[in-house]
Every structure is written in C-alpha cells, then in structure tokens.
All heavy atoms as TSV, in Angstrom:
chain	resi	resn	atom	element	x	y	z
A	1	CYS	N	N	32.796	-14.118	-15.522
A	1	CYS	CA	C	31.545	-14.822	-15.274
A	1	CYS	C	C	30.518	-13.830	-14.739
A	1	CYS	O	O	30.763	-13.103	-13.802
A	1	CYS	CB	C	31.773	-15.947	-14.274
A	1	CYS	SG	S	30.264	-16.824	-13.848
A	2	SER	N	N	29.359	-13.816	-15.336
A	2	SER	CA	C	28.307	-12.893	-14.932
A	2	SER	C	C	27.247	-13.645	-14.123
A	2	SER	O	O	26.922	-14.783	-14.412
A	2	SER	CB	C	27.648	-12.267	-16.161
A	2	SER	OG	O	26.536	-11.492	-15.774
A	3	SER	N	N	26.705	-12.981	-13.115
A	3	SER	CA	C	25.645	-13.601	-12.322
A	3	SER	C	C	24.277	-13.132	-12.798
A	3	SER	O	O	23.266	-13.498	-12.218
A	3	SER	CB	C	25.829	-13.247	-10.840
A	3	SER	OG	O	25.728	-11.847	-10.659
A	4	ASP	N	N	24.215	-12.321	-13.864
A	4	ASP	CA	C	22.939	-11.833	-14.388
A	4	ASP	C	C	22.253	-12.933	-15.170
A	4	ASP	O	O	22.867	-13.644	-15.950
A	4	ASP	CB	C	23.152	-10.629	-15.307
A	4	ASP	CG	C	23.695	-9.423	-14.555
A	4	ASP	OD1	O	23.517	-9.374	-13.326
A	4	ASP	OD2	O	24.274	-8.550	-15.201
A	5	LEU	N	N	20.954	-13.053	-14.979
A	5	LEU	CA	C	20.152	-14.030	-15.693
A	5	LEU	C	C	18.875	-13.341	-16.121
A	5	LEU	O	O	18.136	-12.835	-15.272
A	5	LEU	CB	C	19.822	-15.228	-14.793
A	5	LEU	CG	C	18.839	-16.239	-15.350
A	5	LEU	CD1	C	19.435	-16.929	-16.578
A	5	LEU	CD2	C	18.480	-17.255	-14.290
A	6	LEU	N	N	18.611	-13.280	-17.411
A	6	LEU	CA	C	17.403	-12.640	-17.908
A	6	LEU	C	C	16.321	-13.694	-18.068
A	6	LEU	O	O	16.473	-14.636	-18.832
A	6	LEU	CB	C	17.667	-11.941	-19.243
A	6	LEU	CG	C	16.453	-11.285	-19.895
A	6	LEU	CD1	C	15.937	-10.146	-19.002
A	6	LEU	CD2	C	16.812	-10.754	-21.265
A	7	VAL	N	N	15.243	-13.547	-17.326
A	7	VAL	CA	C	14.088	-14.433	-17.455
A	7	VAL	C	C	13.112	-13.818	-18.447
A	7	VAL	O	O	12.628	-14.473	-19.351
A	7	VAL	CB	C	13.389	-14.655	-16.088
A	7	VAL	CG1	C	12.089	-15.412	-16.261
A	7	VAL	CG2	C	14.311	-15.398	-15.149
A	8	VAL	N	N	12.830	-12.531	-18.273
A	8	VAL	CA	C	11.931	-11.812	-19.169
A	8	VAL	C	C	12.328	-10.337	-19.144
A	8	VAL	O	O	12.725	-9.813	-18.105
A	8	VAL	CB	C	10.456	-12.017	-18.755
A	8	VAL	CG1	C	10.181	-11.461	-17.378
A	8	VAL	CG2	C	9.498	-11.413	-19.773
A	9	ASP	N	N	12.250	-9.677	-20.282
A	9	ASP	CA	C	12.519	-8.248	-20.364
A	9	ASP	C	C	11.193	-7.542	-20.089
A	9	ASP	O	O	10.321	-7.502	-20.953
A	9	ASP	CB	C	13.065	-7.887	-21.746
A	9	ASP	CG	C	13.537	-6.446	-21.837
A	9	ASP	OD1	O	13.314	-5.685	-20.876
A	9	ASP	OD2	O	14.122	-6.096	-22.869
A	10	LEU	N	N	11.037	-6.998	-18.884
A	10	LEU	CA	C	9.779	-6.364	-18.492
A	10	LEU	C	C	9.496	-5.093	-19.267
A	10	LEU	O	O	8.356	-4.679	-19.391
A	10	LEU	CB	C	9.775	-6.074	-16.985
A	10	LEU	CG	C	9.893	-7.296	-16.088
A	10	LEU	CD1	C	9.999	-6.874	-14.634
A	10	LEU	CD2	C	8.728	-8.250	-16.290
A	11	LEU	N	N	10.535	-4.478	-19.805
A	11	LEU	CA	C	10.389	-3.264	-20.601
A	11	LEU	C	C	11.277	-3.395	-21.830
A	11	LEU	O	O	12.403	-2.919	-21.830
A	11	LEU	CB	C	10.776	-2.029	-19.791
A	11	LEU	CG	C	10.651	-0.697	-20.535
A	11	LEU	CD1	C	9.188	-0.412	-20.868
A	11	LEU	CD2	C	11.203	0.423	-19.689
A	12	PRO	N	N	10.796	-4.069	-22.878
A	12	PRO	CA	C	11.627	-4.259	-24.070
A	12	PRO	C	C	12.090	-2.924	-24.646
A	12	PRO	O	O	11.359	-1.943	-24.636
A	12	PRO	CB	C	10.693	-4.972	-25.041
A	12	PRO	CG	C	9.669	-5.620	-24.166
A	12	PRO	CD	C	9.500	-4.689	-22.999
A	13	GLY	N	N	13.313	-2.890	-25.135
A	13	GLY	CA	C	13.888	-1.684	-25.717
A	13	GLY	C	C	15.137	-1.278	-24.975
A	13	GLY	O	O	15.646	-2.016	-24.136
A	14	PRO	N	N	15.632	-0.071	-25.256
A	14	PRO	CA	C	16.907	0.353	-24.691
A	14	PRO	C	C	16.842	0.807	-23.229
A	14	PRO	O	O	17.862	0.937	-22.580
A	14	PRO	CB	C	17.311	1.523	-25.591
A	14	PRO	CG	C	16.006	2.082	-26.051
A	14	PRO	CD	C	15.100	0.891	-26.213
A	15	THR	N	N	15.654	1.056	-22.695
A	15	THR	CA	C	15.520	1.544	-21.326
A	15	THR	C	C	15.658	0.390	-20.335
A	15	THR	O	O	15.047	-0.654	-20.510
A	15	THR	CB	C	14.150	2.216	-21.110
A	15	THR	OG1	O	14.002	3.254	-22.071
A	15	THR	CG2	C	14.030	2.801	-19.732
A	16	ALA	N	N	16.453	0.588	-19.310
A	16	ALA	CA	C	16.644	-0.439	-18.288
A	16	ALA	C	C	15.809	-0.117	-17.058
A	16	ALA	O	O	15.638	1.040	-16.694
A	16	ALA	CB	C	18.111	-0.528	-17.905
A	17	GLY	N	N	15.292	-1.129	-16.440
A	17	GLY	CA	C	14.538	-0.951	-15.207
A	17	GLY	C	C	15.411	-1.230	-14.001
A	17	GLY	O	O	16.556	-1.652	-14.121
A	18	THR	N	N	14.837	-1.009	-12.827
A	18	THR	CA	C	15.548	-1.240	-11.582
A	18	THR	C	C	14.801	-2.282	-10.759
A	18	THR	O	O	13.619	-2.119	-10.479
A	18	THR	CB	C	15.654	0.065	-10.764
A	18	THR	OG1	O	16.315	1.049	-11.558
A	18	THR	CG2	C	16.425	-0.158	-9.483
A	19	TYR	N	N	15.504	-3.344	-10.393
A	19	TYR	CA	C	14.959	-4.398	-9.549
A	19	TYR	C	C	15.479	-4.190	-8.139
A	19	TYR	O	O	16.618	-3.816	-7.943
A	19	TYR	CB	C	15.421	-5.773	-10.030
A	19	TYR	CG	C	14.994	-6.106	-11.428
A	19	TYR	CD1	C	15.730	-5.680	-12.527
A	19	TYR	CD2	C	13.849	-6.840	-11.641
A	19	TYR	CE1	C	15.336	-5.987	-13.823
A	19	TYR	CE2	C	13.446	-7.162	-12.930
A	19	TYR	CZ	C	14.189	-6.727	-14.006
A	19	TYR	OH	O	13.793	-7.040	-15.274
A	20	ALA	N	N	14.653	-4.460	-7.142
A	20	ALA	CA	C	15.095	-4.353	-5.753
A	20	ALA	C	C	14.269	-5.307	-4.900
A	20	ALA	O	O	13.296	-5.892	-5.366
A	20	ALA	CB	C	14.949	-2.919	-5.248
A	21	GLU	N	N	14.657	-5.443	-3.648
A	21	GLU	CA	C	13.913	-6.246	-2.670
A	21	GLU	C	C	13.707	-7.686	-3.129
A	21	GLU	O	O	12.651	-8.277	-2.923
A	21	GLU	CB	C	12.547	-5.603	-2.367
A	21	GLU	CG	C	12.617	-4.211	-1.800
A	21	GLU	CD	C	13.177	-4.151	-0.385
A	21	GLU	OE1	O	13.086	-5.132	0.360
A	21	GLU	OE2	O	13.711	-3.085	-0.049
A	22	LEU	N	N	14.720	-8.280	-3.763
A	22	LEU	CA	C	14.613	-9.655	-4.253
A	22	LEU	C	C	14.466	-10.616	-3.078
A	22	LEU	O	O	15.340	-10.711	-2.223
A	22	LEU	CB	C	15.851	-10.010	-5.073
A	22	LEU	CG	C	16.063	-9.121	-6.300
A	22	LEU	CD1	C	17.489	-9.228	-6.784
A	22	LEU	CD2	C	15.084	-9.468	-7.383
A	23	THR	N	N	13.352	-11.329	-3.028
A	23	THR	CA	C	13.035	-12.199	-1.896
A	23	THR	C	C	12.365	-13.481	-2.381
A	23	THR	O	O	11.406	-13.437	-3.151
A	23	THR	CB	C	12.067	-11.481	-0.926
A	23	THR	OG1	O	12.644	-10.239	-0.534
A	23	THR	CG2	C	11.789	-12.318	0.294
A	24	GLU	N	N	12.859	-14.642	-1.928
A	24	GLU	CA	C	12.252	-15.924	-2.269
A	24	GLU	C	C	11.106	-16.227	-1.321
A	24	GLU	O	O	11.190	-15.988	-0.123
A	24	GLU	CB	C	13.308	-17.031	-2.186
A	24	GLU	CG	C	12.827	-18.385	-2.654
A	24	GLU	CD	C	12.101	-19.213	-1.599
A	24	GLU	OE1	O	12.409	-19.055	-0.405
A	24	GLU	OE2	O	11.231	-20.008	-1.981
A	25	TYR	N	N	9.997	-16.714	-1.877
A	25	TYR	CA	C	8.890	-17.186	-1.035
A	25	TYR	C	C	8.152	-18.289	-1.784
A	25	TYR	O	O	7.824	-18.129	-2.948
A	25	TYR	CB	C	7.934	-16.037	-0.653
A	25	TYR	CG	C	7.021	-15.600	-1.764
A	25	TYR	CD1	C	5.726	-16.100	-1.874
A	25	TYR	CD2	C	7.459	-14.710	-2.743
A	25	TYR	CE1	C	4.896	-15.725	-2.906
A	25	TYR	CE2	C	6.640	-14.329	-3.777
A	25	TYR	CZ	C	5.354	-14.837	-3.858
A	25	TYR	OH	O	4.553	-14.461	-4.903
A	26	GLY	N	N	7.988	-19.407	-1.151
A	26	GLY	CA	C	7.247	-20.524	-1.733
A	26	GLY	C	C	7.716	-20.944	-3.113
A	26	GLY	O	O	6.894	-21.283	-3.957
A	27	GLY	N	N	9.024	-20.916	-3.357
A	27	GLY	CA	C	9.542	-21.331	-4.651
A	27	GLY	C	C	9.461	-20.258	-5.722
A	27	GLY	O	O	9.745	-20.528	-6.883
A	28	ARG	N	N	9.042	-19.060	-5.373
A	28	ARG	CA	C	8.945	-17.944	-6.323
A	28	ARG	C	C	9.864	-16.820	-5.866
A	28	ARG	O	O	10.320	-16.807	-4.733
A	28	ARG	CB	C	7.511	-17.428	-6.414
A	28	ARG	CG	C	6.534	-18.470	-6.947
A	28	ARG	CD	C	5.157	-17.890	-7.141
A	28	ARG	NE	N	5.133	-16.833	-8.138
A	28	ARG	CZ	C	4.979	-17.020	-9.450
A	28	ARG	NH1	N	4.855	-18.244	-9.927
A	28	ARG	NH2	N	4.953	-16.006	-10.287
A	29	LEU	N	N	10.105	-15.874	-6.743
A	29	LEU	CA	C	10.891	-14.707	-6.431
A	29	LEU	C	C	9.976	-13.490	-6.440
A	29	LEU	O	O	9.282	-13.243	-7.429
A	29	LEU	CB	C	12.004	-14.512	-7.474
A	29	LEU	CG	C	12.886	-13.278	-7.291
A	29	LEU	CD1	C	13.748	-13.448	-6.038
A	29	LEU	CD2	C	13.742	-13.060	-8.516
A	30	ALA	N	N	9.932	-12.775	-5.340
A	30	ALA	CA	C	9.192	-11.508	-5.268
A	30	ALA	C	C	10.215	-10.386	-5.373
A	30	ALA	O	O	11.329	-10.504	-4.871
A	30	ALA	CB	C	8.432	-11.406	-3.954
A	31	PHE	N	N	9.844	-9.311	-6.037
A	31	PHE	CA	C	10.752	-8.182	-6.195
A	31	PHE	C	C	9.974	-6.933	-6.564
A	31	PHE	O	O	8.836	-7.004	-7.018
A	31	PHE	CB	C	11.804	-8.478	-7.273
A	31	PHE	CG	C	11.225	-8.813	-8.635
A	31	PHE	CD1	C	11.064	-7.827	-9.597
A	31	PHE	CD2	C	10.863	-10.107	-8.935
A	31	PHE	CE1	C	10.531	-8.136	-10.842
A	31	PHE	CE2	C	10.329	-10.436	-10.183
A	31	PHE	CZ	C	10.168	-9.441	-11.140
A	32	THR	N	N	10.598	-5.785	-6.315
A	32	THR	CA	C	10.021	-4.538	-6.797
A	32	THR	C	C	10.708	-4.208	-8.109
A	32	THR	O	O	11.844	-4.588	-8.349
A	32	THR	CB	C	10.208	-3.380	-5.793
A	32	THR	OG1	O	11.594	-3.163	-5.580
A	32	THR	CG2	C	9.512	-3.678	-4.481
A	33	TYR	N	N	9.988	-3.510	-8.962
A	33	TYR	CA	C	10.523	-3.145	-10.267
A	33	TYR	C	C	10.027	-1.764	-10.644
A	33	TYR	O	O	8.857	-1.434	-10.409
A	33	TYR	CB	C	10.069	-4.155	-11.320
A	33	TYR	CG	C	10.550	-3.824	-12.710
A	33	TYR	CD1	C	11.874	-4.033	-13.072
A	33	TYR	CD2	C	9.688	-3.293	-13.668
A	33	TYR	CE1	C	12.330	-3.726	-14.344
A	33	TYR	CE2	C	10.137	-2.985	-14.934
A	33	TYR	CZ	C	11.456	-3.204	-15.267
A	33	TYR	OH	O	11.903	-2.884	-16.514
A	34	THR	N	N	10.902	-0.962	-11.213
A	34	THR	CA	C	10.512	0.347	-11.731
A	34	THR	C	C	11.439	0.731	-12.866
A	34	THR	O	O	12.504	0.160	-13.028
A	34	THR	CB	C	10.549	1.434	-10.636
A	34	THR	OG1	O	9.913	2.612	-11.136
A	34	THR	CG2	C	11.964	1.751	-10.206
A	35	TYR	N	N	11.004	1.669	-13.664
A	35	TYR	CA	C	11.829	2.224	-14.718
A	35	TYR	C	C	11.401	3.667	-14.940
A	35	TYR	O	O	10.319	4.079	-14.514
A	35	TYR	CB	C	11.761	1.412	-16.011
A	35	TYR	CG	C	10.365	1.157	-16.541
A	35	TYR	CD1	C	9.774	2.030	-17.453
A	35	TYR	CD2	C	9.638	0.057	-16.128
A	35	TYR	CE1	C	8.504	1.797	-17.932
A	35	TYR	CE2	C	8.364	-0.178	-16.610
A	35	TYR	CZ	C	7.799	0.690	-17.515
A	35	TYR	OH	O	6.544	0.458	-17.986
A	36	THR	N	N	12.242	4.438	-15.597
A	36	THR	CA	C	11.966	5.846	-15.831
A	36	THR	C	C	10.631	6.022	-16.549
A	36	THR	O	O	10.351	5.314	-17.510
A	36	THR	CB	C	13.098	6.477	-16.667
A	36	THR	OG1	O	14.331	6.219	-15.998
A	36	THR	CG2	C	12.906	7.960	-16.825
A	37	ASN	N	N	9.825	6.947	-16.059
A	37	ASN	CA	C	8.503	7.244	-16.645
A	37	ASN	C	C	7.577	6.031	-16.640
A	37	ASN	O	O	6.778	5.843	-17.548
A	37	ASN	CB	C	8.649	7.808	-18.061
A	37	ASN	CG	C	9.447	9.085	-18.078
A	37	ASN	OD1	O	9.293	9.936	-17.215
A	37	ASN	ND2	N	10.309	9.223	-19.057
A	38	SER	N	N	7.688	5.206	-15.614
A	38	SER	CA	C	6.863	4.009	-15.495
A	38	SER	C	C	5.385	4.365	-15.388
A	38	SER	O	O	5.013	5.238	-14.609
A	38	SER	CB	C	7.277	3.225	-14.244
A	38	SER	OG	O	6.335	2.206	-13.983
A	39	PRO	N	N	4.524	3.687	-16.139
A	39	PRO	CA	C	3.091	3.906	-15.985
A	39	PRO	C	C	2.540	3.270	-14.704
A	39	PRO	O	O	1.396	3.496	-14.336
A	39	PRO	CB	C	2.487	3.246	-17.224
A	39	PRO	CG	C	3.477	2.195	-17.601
A	39	PRO	CD	C	4.825	2.745	-17.216
A	40	LEU	N	N	3.362	2.486	-14.002
A	40	LEU	CA	C	2.925	1.789	-12.798
A	40	LEU	C	C	3.565	2.307	-11.522
A	40	LEU	O	O	3.099	1.998	-10.439
A	40	LEU	CB	C	3.245	0.289	-12.901
A	40	LEU	CG	C	2.537	-0.479	-13.999
A	40	LEU	CD1	C	3.110	-1.886	-14.098
A	40	LEU	CD2	C	1.050	-0.519	-13.751
A	41	GLY	N	N	4.656	3.036	-11.603
A	41	GLY	CA	C	5.410	3.389	-10.401
A	41	GLY	C	C	6.166	2.165	-9.915
A	41	GLY	O	O	6.381	1.211	-10.654
A	42	VAL	N	N	6.570	2.153	-8.653
A	42	VAL	CA	C	7.296	1.016	-8.067
A	42	VAL	C	C	6.261	0.078	-7.455
A	42	VAL	O	O	5.553	0.451	-6.524
A	42	VAL	CB	C	8.292	1.479	-6.983
A	42	VAL	CG1	C	9.036	0.286	-6.402
A	42	VAL	CG2	C	9.258	2.509	-7.540
A	43	GLU	N	N	6.161	-1.125	-7.994
A	43	GLU	CA	C	5.166	-2.089	-7.532
A	43	GLU	C	C	5.794	-3.461	-7.315
A	43	GLU	O	O	6.961	-3.685	-7.630
A	43	GLU	CB	C	4.013	-2.196	-8.538
A	43	GLU	CG	C	3.200	-0.920	-8.705
A	43	GLU	CD	C	2.433	-0.487	-7.471
A	43	GLU	OE1	O	2.292	-1.273	-6.516
A	43	GLU	OE2	O	1.970	0.673	-7.464
A	44	LEU	N	N	5.017	-4.380	-6.786
A	44	LEU	CA	C	5.474	-5.727	-6.451
A	44	LEU	C	C	5.236	-6.685	-7.611
A	44	LEU	O	O	4.120	-6.775	-8.129
A	44	LEU	CB	C	4.742	-6.219	-5.204
A	44	LEU	CG	C	5.184	-7.535	-4.606
A	44	LEU	CD1	C	6.651	-7.467	-4.179
A	44	LEU	CD2	C	4.312	-7.882	-3.415
A	45	TRP	N	N	6.307	-7.374	-7.995
A	45	TRP	CA	C	6.275	-8.345	-9.079
A	45	TRP	C	C	6.658	-9.720	-8.530
A	45	TRP	O	O	7.184	-9.825	-7.434
A	45	TRP	CB	C	7.271	-7.946	-10.164
A	45	TRP	CG	C	6.899	-6.687	-10.887
A	45	TRP	CD1	C	6.897	-5.415	-10.373
A	45	TRP	CD2	C	6.479	-6.564	-12.234
A	45	TRP	NE1	N	6.512	-4.520	-11.322
A	45	TRP	CE2	C	6.248	-5.205	-12.490
A	45	TRP	CE3	C	6.285	-7.479	-13.271
A	45	TRP	CZ2	C	5.831	-4.738	-13.724
A	45	TRP	CZ3	C	5.873	-7.006	-14.499
A	45	TRP	CH2	C	5.647	-5.653	-14.722
A	46	SER	N	N	6.411	-10.774	-9.327
A	46	SER	CA	C	6.732	-12.134	-8.909
A	46	SER	C	C	7.183	-12.943	-10.121
A	46	SER	O	O	6.729	-12.694	-11.240
A	46	SER	CB	C	5.490	-12.772	-8.285
A	46	SER	OG	O	5.712	-14.127	-7.979
A	47	SER	N	N	8.055	-13.921	-9.879
A	47	SER	CA	C	8.505	-14.800	-10.957
A	47	SER	C	C	8.687	-16.220	-10.444
A	47	SER	O	O	9.132	-16.430	-9.318
A	47	SER	CB	C	9.837	-14.301	-11.524
A	47	SER	OG	O	10.285	-15.179	-12.547
A	48	ASP	N	N	8.349	-17.180	-11.304
A	48	ASP	CA	C	8.631	-18.585	-11.003
A	48	ASP	C	C	9.867	-19.047	-11.766
A	48	ASP	O	O	10.188	-20.224	-11.796
A	48	ASP	CB	C	7.432	-19.475	-11.320
A	48	ASP	CG	C	7.082	-19.525	-12.791
A	48	ASP	OD1	O	7.780	-18.885	-13.616
A	48	ASP	OD2	O	6.090	-20.200	-13.142
A	49	GLY	N	N	10.551	-18.101	-12.421
A	49	GLY	CA	C	11.751	-18.412	-13.173
A	49	GLY	C	C	11.509	-18.592	-14.662
A	49	GLY	O	O	12.434	-18.867	-15.409
A	50	THR	N	N	10.254	-18.441	-15.084
A	50	THR	CA	C	9.931	-18.528	-16.504
A	50	THR	C	C	9.348	-17.198	-16.973
A	50	THR	O	O	8.818	-16.424	-16.164
A	50	THR	CB	C	8.889	-19.631	-16.783
A	50	THR	OG1	O	7.633	-19.253	-16.208
A	50	THR	CG2	C	9.333	-20.982	-16.231
A	51	ALA	N	N	9.431	-16.949	-18.272
A	51	ALA	CA	C	8.875	-15.713	-18.823
A	51	ALA	C	C	7.363	-15.652	-18.603
A	51	ALA	O	O	6.826	-14.617	-18.201
A	51	ALA	CB	C	9.203	-15.592	-20.305
A	52	SER	N	N	6.666	-16.768	-18.825
A	52	SER	CA	C	5.203	-16.758	-18.667
A	52	SER	C	C	4.771	-16.698	-17.208
A	52	SER	O	O	3.647	-16.298	-16.911
A	52	SER	CB	C	4.587	-17.991	-19.341
A	52	SER	OG	O	5.046	-19.174	-18.727
A	53	GLY	N	N	5.658	-17.063	-16.291
A	53	GLY	CA	C	5.341	-17.037	-14.867
A	53	GLY	C	C	5.876	-15.804	-14.155
A	53	GLY	O	O	5.988	-15.790	-12.934
A	54	THR	N	N	6.217	-14.770	-14.927
A	54	THR	CA	C	6.750	-13.530	-14.362
A	54	THR	C	C	5.806	-12.385	-14.673
A	54	THR	O	O	5.405	-12.213	-15.825
A	54	THR	CB	C	8.139	-13.206	-14.958
A	54	THR	OG1	O	9.013	-14.302	-14.675
A	54	THR	CG2	C	8.710	-11.936	-14.375
A	55	GLY	N	N	5.424	-11.639	-13.636
A	55	GLY	CA	C	4.538	-10.519	-13.894
A	55	GLY	C	C	4.203	-9.727	-12.646
A	55	GLY	O	O	4.606	-10.068	-11.530
A	56	LEU	N	N	3.474	-8.669	-12.852
A	56	LEU	CA	C	3.021	-7.793	-11.785
A	56	LEU	C	C	2.044	-8.549	-10.894
A	56	LEU	O	O	1.099	-9.168	-11.387
A	56	LEU	CB	C	2.331	-6.570	-12.399
A	56	LEU	CG	C	1.772	-5.531	-11.458
A	56	LEU	CD1	C	2.884	-4.794	-10.736
A	56	LEU	CD2	C	0.905	-4.544	-12.240
A	57	LEU	N	N	2.271	-8.543	-9.573
A	57	LEU	CA	C	1.322	-9.185	-8.667
A	57	LEU	C	C	0.053	-8.358	-8.552
A	57	LEU	O	O	-1.052	-8.868	-8.637
A	57	LEU	CB	C	1.931	-9.383	-7.278
A	57	LEU	CG	C	2.916	-10.516	-7.140
A	57	LEU	CD1	C	3.474	-10.572	-5.731
A	57	LEU	CD2	C	2.258	-11.842	-7.488
A	58	ARG	N	N	0.258	-7.045	-8.345
A	58	ARG	CA	C	-0.899	-6.152	-8.250
A	58	ARG	C	C	-0.408	-4.712	-8.286
A	58	ARG	O	O	0.613	-4.390	-7.692
A	58	ARG	CB	C	-1.648	-6.387	-6.938
A	58	ARG	CG	C	-2.868	-5.519	-6.818
A	58	ARG	CD	C	-3.732	-5.930	-5.664
A	58	ARG	NE	N	-4.908	-5.072	-5.655
A	58	ARG	CZ	C	-5.676	-4.914	-4.624
A	58	ARG	NH1	N	-5.424	-5.566	-3.520
A	58	ARG	NH2	N	-6.713	-4.133	-4.688
A	59	ASP	N	N	-1.134	-3.850	-8.980
A	59	ASP	CA	C	-0.836	-2.428	-8.986
A	59	ASP	C	C	-1.476	-1.860	-7.720
A	59	ASP	O	O	-2.604	-1.401	-7.728
A	59	ASP	CB	C	-1.390	-1.769	-10.245
A	59	ASP	CG	C	-0.942	-0.334	-10.410
A	59	ASP	OD1	O	-0.183	0.161	-9.563
A	59	ASP	OD2	O	-1.375	0.302	-11.387
A	60	ILE	N	N	-0.750	-1.929	-6.602
A	60	ILE	CA	C	-1.286	-1.572	-5.278
A	60	ILE	C	C	-1.685	-0.106	-5.217
A	60	ILE	O	O	-2.761	0.236	-4.755
A	60	ILE	CB	C	-0.257	-1.920	-4.180
A	60	ILE	CG1	C	0.001	-3.431	-4.184
A	60	ILE	CG2	C	-0.746	-1.450	-2.807
A	60	ILE	CD1	C	1.204	-3.866	-3.384
A	61	ALA	N	N	-0.796	0.768	-5.685
A	61	ALA	CA	C	-1.100	2.193	-5.768
A	61	ALA	C	C	-1.383	2.471	-7.239
A	61	ALA	O	O	-0.479	2.679	-8.027
A	61	ALA	CB	C	0.051	3.039	-5.253
A	62	GLU	N	N	-2.631	2.428	-7.630
A	62	GLU	CA	C	-3.003	2.461	-9.038
A	62	GLU	C	C	-2.509	3.710	-9.754
A	62	GLU	O	O	-2.300	4.755	-9.144
A	62	GLU	CB	C	-4.519	2.335	-9.173
A	62	GLU	CG	C	-5.024	0.983	-8.712
A	62	GLU	CD	C	-6.518	0.833	-8.870
A	62	GLU	OE1	O	-7.180	1.736	-9.399
A	62	GLU	OE2	O	-7.027	-0.221	-8.463
A	63	GLY	N	N	-2.312	3.560	-11.051
A	63	GLY	CA	C	-1.820	4.659	-11.877
A	63	GLY	C	C	-0.328	4.804	-11.729
A	63	GLY	O	O	0.385	3.836	-11.477
A	64	THR	N	N	0.160	6.038	-11.866
A	64	THR	CA	C	1.606	6.263	-11.815
A	64	THR	C	C	2.138	6.372	-10.402
A	64	THR	O	O	3.348	6.475	-10.196
A	64	THR	CB	C	1.971	7.547	-12.596
A	64	THR	OG1	O	1.259	8.639	-12.034
A	64	THR	CG2	C	1.645	7.411	-14.062
A	65	SER	N	N	1.259	6.338	-9.401
A	65	SER	CA	C	1.714	6.362	-8.002
A	65	SER	C	C	2.438	5.059	-7.691
A	65	SER	O	O	2.182	4.027	-8.298
A	65	SER	CB	C	0.536	6.521	-7.059
A	65	SER	OG	O	-0.114	7.755	-7.271
A	66	SER	N	N	3.340	5.103	-6.720
A	66	SER	CA	C	4.107	3.921	-6.318
A	66	SER	C	C	3.657	3.440	-4.953
A	66	SER	O	O	3.454	4.235	-4.049
A	66	SER	CB	C	5.601	4.272	-6.245
A	66	SER	OG	O	6.091	4.615	-7.504
A	67	SER	N	N	3.518	2.125	-4.803
A	67	SER	CA	C	3.279	1.576	-3.472
A	67	SER	C	C	4.613	1.397	-2.741
A	67	SER	O	O	4.656	1.353	-1.528
A	67	SER	CB	C	2.529	0.250	-3.556
A	67	SER	OG	O	3.330	-0.733	-4.179
A	68	SER	N	N	5.689	1.274	-3.520
A	68	SER	CA	C	7.056	1.148	-3.003
A	68	SER	C	C	7.192	0.104	-1.889
A	68	SER	O	O	7.606	0.401	-0.776
A	68	SER	CB	C	7.569	2.499	-2.503
A	68	SER	OG	O	7.591	3.435	-3.558
A	69	PRO	N	N	6.837	-1.165	-2.171
A	69	PRO	CA	C	7.009	-2.210	-1.167
A	69	PRO	C	C	8.463	-2.261	-0.694
A	69	PRO	O	O	9.377	-2.081	-1.492
A	69	PRO	CB	C	6.646	-3.498	-1.913
A	69	PRO	CG	C	5.879	-3.065	-3.098
A	69	PRO	CD	C	6.375	-1.700	-3.449
A	70	ALA	N	N	8.665	-2.504	0.592
A	70	ALA	CA	C	10.018	-2.528	1.146
A	70	ALA	C	C	10.122	-3.589	2.220
A	70	ALA	O	O	9.122	-4.046	2.757
A	70	ALA	CB	C	10.375	-1.161	1.716
A	71	MET	N	N	11.363	-3.957	2.513
A	71	MET	CA	C	11.679	-4.904	3.568
A	71	MET	C	C	10.919	-6.228	3.387
A	71	MET	O	O	10.310	-6.747	4.314
A	71	MET	CB	C	11.413	-4.273	4.941
A	71	MET	CG	C	12.289	-3.053	5.161
A	71	MET	SD	S	11.980	-2.030	6.606
A	71	MET	CE	C	11.723	-3.156	7.905
A	72	LEU	N	N	10.974	-6.776	2.172
A	72	LEU	CA	C	10.253	-8.005	1.869
A	72	LEU	C	C	10.846	-9.210	2.572
A	72	LEU	O	O	10.155	-10.174	2.832
A	72	LEU	CB	C	10.242	-8.256	0.359
A	72	LEU	CG	C	9.566	-7.197	-0.506
A	72	LEU	CD1	C	9.650	-7.589	-1.964
A	72	LEU	CD2	C	8.124	-6.974	-0.085
A	73	GLY	N	N	12.139	-9.195	2.804
A	73	GLY	CA	C	12.813	-10.339	3.396
A	73	GLY	C	C	12.691	-10.313	4.835
A	73	GLY	O	O	12.738	-10.982	5.702
C-alpha cells in the first residue's frame, strides 16, 4: 500500500521534484517545492487537493534565487 497521492505533476516529464515543509492551514496544504535547475528556486506552494487549486503562492525571491521557506508548522 502506497501513501503517495498525485494531485498535479508540477514538472511534467522524467524529472522529479522535492516537496518539503508540508503543512495544513485553513483546509489547504502549504509546502515548499523544488527540482533540479528550477527556474524558481525553492518557493512556497499551496494546494486545495485539486489540480486547478494547486500552484505557486508567490515567487518570493524572484528569478532562480530561493526564498527557502522553513518551519511552516
């Protein structure tokens, strides 16, 4: 039995990203996401559990720099 659940593939293709800092708030899931050679760096994302309700909250450190949000919980 797997506990993995794919809501949306943030980076379609063979490259896998890294999710961290998974935190529930107000019925949504906040998390950081990054992948190799990311054009965004490590930024804060949010999901309501649907593909259309999942996305980048804000590119806090614009460009390839990372804001690296931490300790969300």
